C-alpha positions, -999 to 999 in steps of 0.1 A, spaced: 426 -29 527 411 6 524 444 21 513 448 -4 485 413 4 473 419 42 475 452 38 456 434 19 429 407 46 426 434 73 424 452 53 397 420 49 378 413 86 380 448 92 366 441 69 337 408 87 331 426 121 329 451 108 304 424 91 283 433 55 288 399 40 290 411 4 288 435 7 317 410 26 337 384 -2 332 409 -30 340 421 -12 371 386 -7 384 377 -43 376 407 -58 393 403 -35 423 366 -36 430 356 -72 420 378 -88 447 364 -63 472 329 -73 463 338 -110 467 353 -104 501 322 -85 513 299 -113 500 320 -139 518 319 -119 550 281 -116 548 275 -153 543 303 -167 565 295 -145 595 257 -147 588 252 -110 595 219 -111 576 203 -137 599 212 -117 630 189 -88 619 217 -63 621 209 -38 593 239 -15 602 264 -43 596 247 -52 564 249 -16 553 286 -15 561 291 -46 540 272 -30 511 294 1 514 326 -21 513 334 -14 549 327 -49 562 364 -57 573 362 -27 597 334 -45 616 
């Protein structure tokens, strides 16, 4: 999960260096939007917010929820 996100960020940086703004934007959109949806589903399915566990909520906000 994390390696796929890191690869997408590296690819996006490569597109930025070559000046391809459209491909950079599409890469970021298709890489980060599903990550955000996964984190939101983990927050609501596991009900981490109701357990009063601020560290777990912070990890979800930092996109590190699957590691929990």
